[in-house]
C-alpha positions in Angstrom: -18.4 -28.4 -62.8 -21.1 -27.2 -60.3 -24.7 -28.3 -61.2 -27.8 -26.7 -59.5 -30.1 -29.6 -57.7 -33.8 -29.5 -58.1 -35.6 -31.2 -55.4 -38.9 -32.9 -56.0 -40.7 -35.2 -53.5 -39.0 -38.2 -54.9 -35.9 -37.3 -56.4 -32.8 -34.8 -56.4 -32.4 -33.9 -60.1 -29.6 -32.2 -62.3 -31.3 -31.0 -65.5 -30.2 -28.9 -68.6 -31.2 -27.3 -71.7 -29.7 -30.0 -74.2 -31.8 -31.7 -77.1 -34.2 -34.2 -75.7 -34.7 -37.3 -77.7 -37.9 -39.5 -77.4 -38.3 -41.7 -74.4 -35.7 -39.6 -72.3 -36.7 -38.7 -68.9 -37.8 -35.1 -68.5 -38.5 -32.5 -65.5 -41.6 -30.5 -66.2 -41.6 -27.4 -64.1 -45.3 -26.1 -65.2 -46.8 -29.3 -63.9 -45.7 -28.6 -60.3 -42.2 -30.4 -61.0 -43.7 -33.8 -62.6 -41.2 -36.0 -64.2 -42.0 -38.0 -67.5 -40.6 -39.6 -70.6 -40.6 -37.5 -73.8 -43.1 -38.8 -76.2 -44.3 -37.2 -79.5 -45.6 -34.0 -77.8 -43.8 -31.9 -75.4 -43.3 -28.1 -74.5 -40.3 -25.9 -74.9 -39.7 -25.4 -71.1 -39.1 -29.3 -70.4 -35.6 -29.9 -69.1 -33.6 -33.0 -69.9 -32.7 -34.9 -66.7 -29.0 -35.9 -66.9 -28.6 -37.3 -63.3 -30.7 -38.1 -60.3 -30.9 -39.6 -56.8 -34.0 -41.5 -56.0 -35.5 -40.4 -52.6 -38.3 -42.1 -50.2 -37.6 -45.4 -52.0 -38.5 -44.3 -55.5 -37.4 -46.3 -58.6 -34.4 -45.4 -60.7 -35.0 -43.5 -63.9 -34.0 -46.0 -66.5 -31.2 -44.8 -68.7 -30.2 -41.7 -66.4 -27.0 -41.5 -64.5 -27.3 -41.6 -60.9 -25.9 -39.1 -58.1 -24.1 -40.6 -55.3 -25.8 -41.3 -52.2 -25.8 -38.3 -49.5 -23.4 -39.0 -46.8 -24.7 -37.7 -43.7 -22.4 -35.6 -41.3 -22.6 -38.0 -38.4 -21.5 -41.1 -40.8 -18.6 -38.8 -42.2 -17.4 -37.8 -38.7 -17.8 -41.4 -37.4 -15.5 -42.4 -40.3 -13.0 -39.8 -39.7 -12.5 -40.8 -36.1 -12.8 -44.3 -36.8 -10.0 -44.1 -39.1 -7.7 -42.4 -36.5 -8.2 -45.5 -34.1 -10.4 -47.6 -32.2 -13.8 -46.1 -31.0 -13.5 -48.2 -27.9 -10.4 -46.4 -26.6 -10.7 -43.5 -24.0 -8.9 -41.1 -26.6 -11.4 -41.7 -29.5 -14.3 -40.9 -27.1 -12.8 -37.8 -25.4 -11.8 -36.5 -28.9 -15.4 -37.2 -30.5 -17.1 -35.4 -27.4 -14.8 -32.6 -27.8 -15.3 -32.3 -31.7 -19.0 -32.5 -30.9 -18.8 -29.5 -28.2 -17.0 -27.4 -30.8 -19.4 -27.7 -33.3 -22.6 -27.7 -31.0 -21.7 -25.1 -28.5 -25.3 -24.1 -27.4 -28.1 -26.6 -26.2 -31.8 -26.2 -27.3 -32.7 -24.9 -23.8 -29.8 -22.2 -24.0 -31.2 -20.9 -27.3 -34.8 -20.7 -26.1 -33.8 -19.0 -22.9 -31.8 -16.4 -25.1 -34.6 -15.8 -27.4 -37.0 -15.3 -24.4 -34.7 -13.0 -22.7 -34.3 -10.7 -25.9 -38.1 -10.5 -26.4 -38.4 -9.7 -22.6 -35.8 -6.7 -23.0 -37.8 -5.2 -26.0 -36.4 -6.9 -29.0 -39.8 -8.4 -29.9 -40.5 -7.5 -33.5 -44.3 -7.1 -32.9 -45.1 -10.5 -34.2 -45.9 -12.4 -30.9 -46.3 -11.6 -27.3 -43.4 -11.6 -24.8 -44.8 -14.8 -23.2 -45.3 -16.9 -26.4 -43.3 -19.9 -25.7 -44.8 -21.8 -28.4 -43.4 -19.5 -31.0 -40.0 -19.6 -29.7 -40.0 -23.3 -29.4 -41.2 -23.7 -32.9 -38.7 -21.4 -34.3 -35.6 -23.1 -32.3 -37.0 -26.6 -33.9 -37.0 -24.8 -37.3 -33.5 -24.3 -37.0 -32.6 -27.9 -36.4 -33.9 -29.1 -39.8 -31.2 -31.0 -41.7 -29.2 -29.2 -44.5 -30.5 -29.9 -47.8 -27.9 -29.9 -50.7 -28.5 -27.3 -53.3 -26.0 -28.2 -55.8 -23.4 -31.0 -56.8 -19.9 -30.3 -57.7 -19.0 -33.1 -60.5 -15.7 -34.0 -61.1 -14.9 -33.5 -64.9 -12.5 -35.5 -67.3 -11.4 -34.1 -70.7 -12.4 -36.4 -73.8 -12.0 -35.9 -77.4 -15.4 -35.5 -78.9 -16.5 -37.6 -81.8 -13.2 -39.7 -81.7 -13.2 -42.8 -84.1 -10.2 -44.4 -85.6 -11.1 -42.9 -88.9 -11.4 -39.5 -87.6 -9.1 -36.7 -88.9 -7.1 -34.4 -86.6 -7.5 -32.3 -84.7 -10.0 -33.8 -82.3 -12.3 -31.3 -80.7 -11.9 -31.6 -76.8 -15.0 -31.9 -74.3 -15.5 -32.1 -70.7 -17.9 -34.8 -69.7 -18.8 -36.0 -66.0 -16.4 -38.4 -64.3 -18.4 -41.5 -63.4 -17.8 -45.0 -61.8 -20.1 -47.9 -61.8 -21.9 -48.8 -58.5 -22.5 -52.4 -57.0 -25.6 -52.5 -59.1 -23.9 -52.1 -62.4 -25.4 -48.5 -62.9 -23.2 -45.6 -63.9 -23.0 -42.8 -61.0 -21.3 -39.6 -61.1 -18.4 -38.6 -58.9 -18.2 -35.6 -56.8 -19.7 -33.9 -53.9 -22.8 -32.1 -52.9 -22.9 -28.4 -52.1 -24.9 -27.1 -49.1 
């Protein structure tokens, strides 16, 4: 199941509209995206936090499932290539180098020259002077920002809702997020980030 992620300064959050019980963690959009535990008073637009990933060394929200750590692309590629063989071999080095060339065909300098050339040939959109290299440099650097995930696709498992040994048939089935227990003993969702 795909969930939209909300990014705050200190957390990536998955929220829903389910009933919020007292002392559960909530996301409050109208307060600039603050996070609080529900007390006696709350507003209708508060959203229940059902999963989170702390950022910037923020504390874990007690009682809320965790999202898995974000795997950065370089680490993922390194693992892929390492699984194929020893990094010290000439083959692995060449293969990694060629893979990088496929993905990153143009250098930063190539992009700057292309933009300046286009501006000098009349493709200037009227926002800057043709000789304004600072604007071009800032634009190119803005393209290099790391990708931020916009969603999380959680693996789901089907369970029998409300099952007890004394329950009567038929059971009502429901889908719940697949989870595992991390090394700290906390519940963590299984799935992948969507960019």
